[in-house]
OpenMM code with the backbone's topology and positions (N, CA, C; nanometers):
from openmm import Vec3, app, unit

residues = "MET LEU ALA ALA ILE GLY ASP THR LYS SER ALA LEU GLN GLN ASP ILE ASN VAL VAL SER ILE VAL LEU GLY LEU LEU GLN THR ASN HIS HIS LYS LEU ALA VAL ARG VAL LYS ASP VAL GLU THR VAL VAL GLY GLU LEU HIS LEU ASP HIS LEU ALA LEU THR ARG GLN VAL THR ASN LEU SER ASP THR VAL ARG THR LEU GLU HIS CYS ALA ASP ALA ALA GLU GLY ARG ASN SER HIS ASN ASN VAL ARG THR VAL GLY LEU PRO GLU GLY THR GLU GLY GLY ASP VAL VAL SER TYR LEU GLU HIS TRP LEU GLN THR GLU VAL ASP PRO SER GLN LEU LEU PRO PHE PHE VAL LEU GLU HIS ALA TYR MET MET PRO ALA".split()
positions = [
    Vec3(5.7697, 20.6809, 14.0246),
    Vec3(5.6933, 20.6095, 13.9279),
    Vec3(5.7691, 20.6030, 13.7957),
    Vec3(5.8236, 20.7179, 13.7527),
    Vec3(5.9013, 20.7185, 13.6291),
    Vec3(6.0266, 20.6323, 13.6427),
    Vec3(6.0829, 20.6306, 13.7605),
    Vec3(6.2023, 20.5486, 13.7819),
    Vec3(6.1663, 20.4012, 13.7695),
    Vec3(6.0490, 20.3633, 13.8201),
    Vec3(6.0055, 20.2238, 13.8120),
    Vec3(5.9778, 20.1852, 13.6677),
    Vec3(5.9185, 20.2788, 13.5922),
    Vec3(5.8918, 20.2531, 13.4503),
    Vec3(6.0242, 20.2387, 13.3759),
    Vec3(6.1210, 20.3226, 13.4064),
    Vec3(6.2528, 20.3147, 13.3429),
    Vec3(6.3220, 20.1839, 13.3762),
    Vec3(6.3112, 20.1408, 13.5036),
    Vec3(6.3724, 20.0128, 13.5419),
    Vec3(6.3046, 19.8968, 13.4692),
    Vec3(6.1739, 19.9032, 13.4580),
    Vec3(6.0992, 19.7972, 13.3893),
    Vec3(6.1360, 19.7941, 13.2418),
    Vec3(6.1504, 19.9162, 13.1829),
    Vec3(6.1872, 19.9252, 13.0414),
    Vec3(6.3241, 19.8638, 13.0188),
    Vec3(6.4206, 19.8945, 13.1037),
    Vec3(6.5551, 19.8393, 13.0855),
    Vec3(6.5553, 19.6880, 13.1103),
    Vec3(6.4746, 19.6402, 13.2044),
    Vec3(6.4658, 19.4960, 13.2303),
    Vec3(6.4030, 19.4251, 13.1116),
    Vec3(6.2973, 19.4887, 13.0553),
    Vec3(6.2339, 19.4312, 12.9363),
    Vec3(6.3302, 19.4307, 12.8182),
    Vec3(6.4085, 19.5379, 12.8049),
    Vec3(6.5056, 19.5448, 12.6952),
    Vec3(6.6097, 19.4333, 12.7091),
    Vec3(6.6546, 19.4089, 12.8321),
    Vec3(6.7505, 19.3005, 12.8546),
    Vec3(6.6874, 19.1647, 12.8209),
    Vec3(6.5624, 19.1470, 12.8612),
    Vec3(6.4930, 19.0214, 12.8303),
    Vec3(6.4746, 19.0052, 12.6795),
    Vec3(6.4421, 19.1157, 12.6105),
    Vec3(6.4276, 19.1119, 12.4646),
    Vec3(6.5611, 19.0756, 12.4004),
    Vec3(6.6704, 19.1330, 12.4509),
    Vec3(6.8033, 19.1001, 12.3976),
    Vec3(6.8357, 18.9514, 12.4183),
    Vec3(6.8035, 18.9006, 12.5369),
    Vec3(6.8284, 18.7576, 12.5653),
    Vec3(6.7455, 18.6709, 12.4718),
    Vec3(6.6169, 18.7059, 12.4546),
    Vec3(6.5291, 18.6292, 12.3657),
    Vec3(6.5809, 18.6364, 12.2223),
    Vec3(6.6290, 18.7527, 12.1789),
    Vec3(6.6839, 18.7669, 12.0435),
    Vec3(6.8058, 18.6766, 12.0245),
    Vec3(6.8925, 18.6729, 12.1241),
    Vec3(7.0117, 18.5869, 12.1159),
    Vec3(6.9702, 18.4399, 12.1097),
    Vec3(6.8752, 18.4025, 12.1954),
    Vec3(6.8289, 18.2632, 12.1979),
    Vec3(6.7639, 18.2270, 12.0650),
    Vec3(6.6825, 18.3182, 12.0090),
    Vec3(6.6209, 18.2925, 11.8788),
    Vec3(6.7267, 18.2773, 11.7698),
    Vec3(6.8294, 18.3603, 11.7740),
    Vec3(6.9387, 18.3476, 11.6770),
    Vec3(7.0074, 18.2121, 11.6877),
    Vec3(7.0314, 18.1676, 11.8114),
    Vec3(7.0923, 18.0356, 11.8313),
    Vec3(6.9996, 17.9244, 11.7825),
    Vec3(6.8693, 17.9404, 11.8099),
    Vec3(6.7730, 17.8402, 11.7638),
    Vec3(6.7684, 17.8336, 11.6115),
    Vec3(6.7738, 17.9504, 11.5465),
    Vec3(6.7743, 17.9520, 11.4005),
    Vec3(6.8986, 17.8833, 11.3454),
    Vec3(7.0134, 17.9102, 11.4076),
    Vec3(7.1376, 17.8457, 11.3643),
    Vec3(7.1280, 17.6944, 11.3834),
    Vec3(7.0801, 17.6536, 11.5003),
    Vec3(7.0662, 17.5100, 11.5269),
    Vec3(6.9646, 17.4459, 11.4332),
    Vec3(6.8553, 17.5182, 11.4053),
    Vec3(6.7545, 17.4667, 11.3126),
    Vec3(6.8138, 17.4482, 11.1737),
    Vec3(6.8933, 17.5439, 11.1299),
    Vec3(6.9571, 17.5339, 10.9980),
    Vec3(7.0514, 17.4131, 10.9936),
    Vec3(7.1327, 17.3966, 11.0981),
    Vec3(7.2247, 17.2824, 11.1033),
    Vec3(7.1469, 17.1508, 11.1037),
    Vec3(7.0375, 17.1475, 11.1792),
    Vec3(6.9552, 17.0272, 11.1852),
    Vec3(6.8925, 16.9971, 11.0492),
    Vec3(6.8466, 17.1016, 10.9804),
    Vec3(6.7873, 17.0823, 10.8480),
    Vec3(6.8900, 17.0245, 10.7511),
    Vec3(7.0137, 17.0733, 10.7578),
    Vec3(7.1203, 17.0208, 10.6711),
    Vec3(7.1463, 16.8741, 10.7037),
    Vec3(7.1528, 16.8409, 10.8316),
    Vec3(7.1782, 16.7022, 10.8718),
    Vec3(7.0635, 16.6106, 10.8300),
    Vec3(6.9399, 16.6579, 10.8435),
    Vec3(6.8245, 16.5782, 10.8024),
    Vec3(6.8292, 16.5537, 10.6524),
    Vec3(6.8660, 16.6555, 10.5749),
    Vec3(6.8768, 16.6390, 10.4296),
    Vec3(6.9839, 16.5355, 10.3959),
    Vec3(7.0981, 16.5401, 10.4653),
    Vec3(7.2044, 16.4415, 10.4434),
    Vec3(7.1551, 16.3003, 10.4754),
    Vec3(7.0824, 16.2876, 10.5856),
    Vec3(7.0296, 16.1565, 10.6245),
    Vec3(6.9287, 16.1071, 10.5211),
    Vec3(6.8430, 16.1967, 10.4722),
    Vec3(6.7461, 16.1579, 10.3698),
    Vec3(6.8167, 16.1093, 10.2440),
    Vec3(6.9259, 16.1745, 10.2070),
    Vec3(7.0031, 16.1321, 10.0898),
    Vec3(7.0593, 15.9921, 10.1106),
    Vec3(7.1177, 15.9688, 10.2269),
    Vec3(7.1753, 15.8364, 10.2563),
    Vec3(7.0665, 15.7296, 10.2581),
    Vec3(6.9528, 15.7601, 10.3189),
    Vec3(6.8431, 15.6632, 10.3248),
    Vec3(6.7920, 15.6333, 10.1840),
    Vec3(6.7836, 15.7343, 10.0996),
    Vec3(6.7418, 15.7123, 9.9613),
    Vec3(6.8384, 15.6214, 9.8874),
    Vec3(6.9687, 15.6436, 9.9073),
    Vec3(7.0690, 15.5582, 9.8434),
    Vec3(7.0599, 15.4155, 9.8962),
    Vec3(7.0387, 15.4010, 10.0266),
    Vec3(7.0242, 15.2671, 10.0845),
    Vec3(6.9012, 15.1965, 10.0289),
    Vec3(6.7950, 15.2724, 10.0074),
    Vec3(6.6740, 15.2133, 9.9504),
    Vec3(6.7024, 15.1609, 9.8099),
    Vec3(6.7742, 15.2391, 9.7295),
    Vec3(6.8092, 15.1941, 9.5944),
    Vec3(6.8988, 15.0709, 9.6001),
    Vec3(6.9953, 15.0705, 9.6925),
    Vec3(7.0823, 14.9535, 9.7092),
    Vec3(7.0001, 14.8318, 9.7508),
    Vec3(6.9029, 14.8536, 9.8392),
    Vec3(6.8171, 14.7437, 9.8842),
    Vec3(6.7391, 14.6853, 9.7670),
    Vec3(6.6865, 14.7710, 9.6810),
    Vec3(6.6124, 14.7225, 9.5648),
    Vec3(6.7028, 14.6418, 9.4726),
    Vec3(6.8248, 14.6921, 9.4495),
    Vec3(6.9190, 14.6202, 9.3631),
    Vec3(6.9560, 14.4852, 9.4244),
    Vec3(6.9808, 14.4830, 9.5545),
    Vec3(7.0162, 14.3572, 9.6207),
    Vec3(6.8994, 14.2589, 9.6190),
    Vec3(6.7787, 14.3096, 9.6316),
    Vec3(6.6613, 14.2224, 9.6254),
    Vec3(6.6518, 14.1570, 9.4885),
    Vec3(6.6763, 14.2349, 9.3826),
    Vec3(6.6753, 14.1781, 9.2471),
    Vec3(6.7856, 14.0743, 9.2314),
    Vec3(6.9049, 14.1034, 9.2843),
    Vec3(7.0155, 14.0080, 9.2734),
    Vec3(6.9845, 13.8789, 9.3481),
    Vec3(6.9255, 13.8901, 9.4663),
    Vec3(6.8901, 13.7703, 9.5430),
    Vec3(6.7869, 13.6882, 9.4663),
    Vec3(6.6902, 13.7545, 9.4057),
    Vec3(6.5899, 13.6839, 9.3267),
    Vec3(6.6553, 13.6122, 9.2095),
    Vec3(6.7455, 13.6813, 9.1388),
    Vec3(6.8150, 13.6189, 9.0259),
    Vec3(6.8995, 13.5009, 9.0715),
    Vec3(6.9693, 13.5168, 9.1837),
    Vec3(7.0516, 13.4069, 9.2349),
    Vec3(6.9649, 13.2893, 9.2787),
    Vec3(6.8499, 13.3169, 9.3362),
    Vec3(6.7584, 13.2089, 9.3751),
    Vec3(6.7115, 13.1322, 9.2522),
    Vec3(6.6794, 13.2046, 9.1455),
    Vec3(6.6400, 13.1388, 9.0209),
    Vec3(6.7540, 13.0535, 8.9665),
    Vec3(6.8758, 13.1060, 8.9717),
    Vec3(6.9919, 13.0308, 8.9233),
    Vec3(7.0136, 12.9052, 9.0062),
    Vec3(7.0004, 12.9167, 9.1378),
    Vec3(7.0170, 12.7999, 9.2257),
    Vec3(6.9114, 12.6952, 9.1935),
    Vec3(6.7867, 12.7378, 9.1734),
    Vec3(6.6809, 12.6422, 9.1391),
    Vec3(6.7118, 12.5718, 9.0072),
    Vec3(6.7599, 12.6471, 8.9085),
    Vec3(6.7952, 12.5879, 8.7793),
    Vec3(6.9081, 12.4871, 8.7953),
    Vec3(7.0114, 12.5240, 8.8714),
    Vec3(7.1242, 12.4333, 8.8922),
    Vec3(7.0824, 12.3093, 8.9709),
    Vec3(6.9952, 12.3264, 9.0696),
    Vec3(6.9451, 12.2105, 9.1436),
    Vec3(6.8683, 12.1174, 9.0510),
    Vec3(6.7884, 12.1753, 8.9610),
    Vec3(6.7138, 12.0942, 8.8648),
    Vec3(6.8102, 12.0178, 8.7740),
    Vec3(6.9144, 12.0853, 8.7265),
    Vec3(7.0135, 12.0186, 8.6407),
    Vec3(7.0851, 11.9075, 8.7167),
    Vec3(7.1209, 11.9325, 8.8420),
    Vec3(7.1886, 11.8300, 8.9223),
    Vec3(7.0958, 11.7114, 8.9471),
    Vec3(6.9687, 11.7390, 8.9773),
    Vec3(6.8726, 11.6301, 8.9968),
    Vec3(6.8536, 11.5506, 8.8686),
    Vec3(6.8471, 11.6211, 8.7553),
    Vec3(6.8317, 11.5529, 8.6270),
    Vec3(6.9528, 11.4648, 8.5980),
    Vec3(7.0722, 11.5156, 8.6225),
    Vec3(7.1935, 11.4364, 8.5986),
    Vec3(7.1979, 11.3163, 8.6923),
    Vec3(7.1610, 11.3365, 8.8176),
    Vec3(7.1598, 11.2256, 8.9129),
    Vec3(7.0576, 11.1207, 8.8711),
    Vec3(6.9432, 11.1664, 8.8241),
    Vec3(6.8405, 11.0733, 8.7772),
    Vec3(6.8874, 10.9940, 8.6565),
    Vec3(6.9519, 11.0607, 8.5616),
    Vec3(7.0046, 10.9903, 8.4440),
    Vec3(7.1112, 10.8903, 8.4855),
    Vec3(7.1994, 10.9317, 8.5761),
    Vec3(7.3059, 10.8419, 8.6199),
    Vec3(7.2492, 10.7183, 8.6894),
    Vec3(7.1517, 10.7379, 8.7778),
    Vec3(7.0963, 10.6220, 8.8478),
    Vec3(7.0117, 10.5373, 8.7539),
    Vec3(6.9439, 10.6006, 8.6595),
    Vec3(6.8617, 10.5266, 8.5640),
    Vec3(6.9488, 10.4430, 8.4707),
    Vec3(7.0599, 10.4967, 8.4299),
    Vec3(7.1495, 10.4277, 8.3369),
    Vec3(7.2584, 10.3487, 8.4088),
    Vec3(7.2506, 10.3416, 8.5413),
    Vec3(7.3522, 10.2724, 8.6200),
    Vec3(7.4921, 10.3230, 8.5871),
    Vec3(7.5054, 10.4508, 8.5750),
    Vec3(7.6346, 10.5119, 8.5452),
    Vec3(7.6978, 10.5543, 8.6769),
    Vec3(7.8218, 10.5214, 8.6941),
    Vec3(7.8953, 10.5644, 8.8129),
    Vec3(7.9935, 10.6722, 8.7684),
    Vec3(7.9886, 10.7844, 8.8342),
    Vec3(8.0796, 10.8934, 8.8021),
    Vec3(8.2049, 10.8786, 8.8868),
    Vec3(8.3173, 10.8675, 8.8182),
    Vec3(8.4455, 10.8516, 8.8865),
    Vec3(8.5326, 10.9682, 8.8450),
    Vec3(8.6044, 11.0231, 8.9376),
    Vec3(8.6895, 11.1370, 8.9039),
    Vec3(8.8199, 11.1339, 8.9800),
    Vec3(8.9026, 11.2282, 8.9470),
    Vec3(9.0322, 11.2428, 9.0122),
    Vec3(9.0160, 11.3253, 9.1389),
    Vec3(9.1077, 11.3113, 9.2318),
    Vec3(9.1035, 11.3988, 9.3493),
    Vec3(9.1145, 11.5453, 9.3074),
    Vec3(9.0549, 11.6311, 9.3857),
    Vec3(9.0517, 11.7747, 9.3561),
    Vec3(9.1922, 11.8299, 9.3343),
    Vec3(9.2116, 11.9006, 9.2225),
    Vec3(9.3385, 11.9688, 9.1952),
    Vec3(9.4422, 11.8827, 9.1256),
    Vec3(9.4138, 11.7554, 9.0992),
    Vec3(9.5128, 11.6677, 9.0357),
    Vec3(9.5472, 11.7155, 8.8957),
    Vec3(9.4456, 11.7597, 8.8225),
    Vec3(9.4680, 11.7973, 8.6832),
    Vec3(9.5309, 11.9349, 8.6679),
    Vec3(9.5429, 12.0098, 8.7743),
    Vec3(9.6018, 12.1436, 8.7652),
    Vec3(9.5027, 12.2403, 8.7046),
    Vec3(9.5535, 12.3329, 8.6246),
    Vec3(9.4671, 12.4356, 8.5679),
    Vec3(9.4114, 12.4018, 8.4313),
    Vec3(9.4622, 12.2961, 8.3653),
    Vec3(9.4200, 12.2654, 8.2289),
    Vec3(9.3838, 12.1181, 8.2204),
    Vec3(9.2556, 12.0869, 8.2225),
    Vec3(9.2086, 11.9490, 8.2245),
    Vec3(9.2395, 11.8790, 8.0933),
    Vec3(9.2205, 11.9471, 7.9807),
    Vec3(9.2413, 11.8851, 7.8496),
    Vec3(9.3865, 11.8426, 7.8327),
    Vec3(9.4802, 11.9304, 7.8665),
    Vec3(9.6225, 11.8951, 7.8550),
    Vec3(9.6562, 11.7790, 7.9472),
    Vec3(9.6002, 11.7777, 8.0660),
    Vec3(9.6254, 11.6681, 8.1605),
    Vec3(9.5781, 11.5352, 8.1014),
    Vec3(9.4557, 11.5336, 8.0455),
    Vec3(9.4031, 11.4098, 7.9874),
    Vec3(9.4832, 11.3660, 7.8658),
    Vec3(9.5225, 11.4602, 7.7812),
    Vec3(9.6051, 11.4246, 7.6655),
    Vec3(9.7354, 11.3609, 7.7111),
    Vec3(9.7999, 11.4204, 7.8095),
    Vec3(9.9256, 11.3658, 7.8620),
    Vec3(9.9016, 11.2294, 7.9267),
    Vec3(9.7942, 11.2170, 8.0027),
    Vec3(9.7641, 11.0909, 8.0708),
    Vec3(9.7381, 10.9795, 7.9699),
    Vec3(9.6599, 11.0094, 7.8646),
    Vec3(9.6319, 10.9082, 7.7625),
    Vec3(9.7592, 10.8660, 7.6895),
    Vec3(9.8468, 10.9610, 7.6620),
    Vec3(9.9703, 10.9282, 7.5906),
    Vec3(10.0640, 10.8444, 7.6759),
    Vec3(10.0610, 10.8625, 7.8082),
    Vec3(10.1514, 10.7853, 7.8943),
    Vec3(10.0900, 10.6524, 7.9365),
    Vec3(9.9582, 10.6434, 7.9490),
    Vec3(9.8939, 10.5212, 7.9976),
    Vec3(9.8472, 10.4289, 7.8858),
    Vec3(9.8181, 10.4838, 7.7703),
    Vec3(9.7678, 10.4042, 7.6584),
    Vec3(9.8712, 10.4091, 7.5470),
    Vec3(9.8924, 10.2967, 7.4825),
    Vec3(9.9876, 10.2903, 7.3715),
    Vec3(9.9370, 10.3791, 7.2580),
    Vec3(10.0171, 10.4775, 7.2157),
    Vec3(9.9703, 10.5690, 7.1104),
    Vec3(9.9328, 10.4980, 6.9815),
    Vec3(9.9909, 10.3820, 6.9536),
    Vec3(9.9560, 10.3115, 6.8296),
    Vec3(9.8144, 10.2554, 6.8364),
    Vec3(9.7605, 10.2388, 6.9574),
    Vec3(9.6236, 10.1889, 6.9718),
    Vec3(9.5197, 10.2989, 6.9502),
    Vec3(9.5630, 10.4217, 6.9614),
    Vec3(9.4699, 10.5333, 6.9411),
    Vec3(9.4511, 10.5572, 6.7924),
    Vec3(9.3301, 10.5792, 6.7530),
    Vec3(9.3032, 10.6080, 6.6125),
    Vec3(9.3652, 10.7425, 6.5757),
    Vec3(9.4057, 10.7604, 6.4512),
    Vec3(9.4692, 10.8874, 6.4138),
    Vec3(9.3744, 11.0071, 6.4254),
    Vec3(9.2464, 10.9828, 6.4209),
    Vec3(9.1515, 11.0948, 6.4301),
    Vec3(9.0985, 11.1131, 6.5720),
    Vec3(9.1632, 11.0476, 6.6695),
    Vec3(9.1200, 11.0601, 6.8090),
    Vec3(9.1440, 11.2023, 6.8578),
    Vec3(9.0367, 11.2670, 6.9024),
    Vec3(9.0451, 11.4049, 6.9505),
    Vec3(8.9667, 11.4133, 7.0816),
    Vec3(9.0243, 11.4808, 7.1785),
    Vec3(8.9533, 11.5037, 7.3044),
    Vec3(8.8619, 11.6243, 7.2895),
    Vec3(8.7371, 11.6079, 7.3314),
    Vec3(8.6422, 11.7184, 7.3276),
    Vec3(8.5703, 11.7251, 7.4613),
    Vec3(8.5160, 11.8414, 7.4903),
    Vec3(8.4356, 11.8575, 7.6117),
    Vec3(8.2935, 11.8110, 7.5826),
    Vec3(8.2307, 11.7496, 7.6794),
    Vec3(8.0901, 11.7109, 7.6672),
    Vec3(8.0067, 11.8106, 7.7465),
    Vec3(7.9018, 11.8575, 7.6863),
    Vec3(7.8142, 11.9533, 7.7523),
    Vec3(7.6739, 11.8955, 7.7604),
    Vec3(7.6044, 11.9281, 7.8673),
    Vec3(7.4660, 11.8840, 7.8823),
    Vec3(7.3787, 11.9689, 7.7913),
    Vec3(7.3030, 11.9039, 7.7070),
    Vec3(7.2144, 11.9751, 7.6158),
    Vec3(7.0781, 11.9903, 7.6830),
    Vec3(7.0179, 12.1064, 7.6719),
    Vec3(6.8860, 12.1240, 7.7338),
    Vec3(6.7833, 12.0330, 7.6679),
    Vec3(6.6944, 11.9786, 7.7477),
    Vec3(6.5933, 11.8864, 7.6951),
    Vec3(6.4805, 11.9628, 7.6316),
] * unit.nanometer
topology = app.Topology()
chain = topology.addChain("A")
for resn in residues:
    res = topology.addResidue(resn, chain)
    for name in ("N", "CA", "C"):
        topology.addAtom(name, app.Element.getBySymbol(name[0]), res)
């Protein structure tokens, strides 16, 4: 009987040792998992902030597109109302400096003596209504 109790005690001790080892491994794995979850939460938080910023940028760009479409429609309406035809040069003809190109073009195509002495090239800008 005592031998059976001793065998049971040693078997229980071995089982307790196995359970202790498994619990230690579970604690280690739990700690690693907690660290990984915290890292993921940090990344998700940053993505959320990026999403909010991108949403604001998309809204601003949409507003800008609507404004530009309105300006283009207004210009098209003025042109058709005034029977104005817009004529331009092929893309890239003027190079990087439009004003210098026009000054050179006017000097070569138009007799300089026909130009008034106060003739100055200026940019025209659309004024808000």
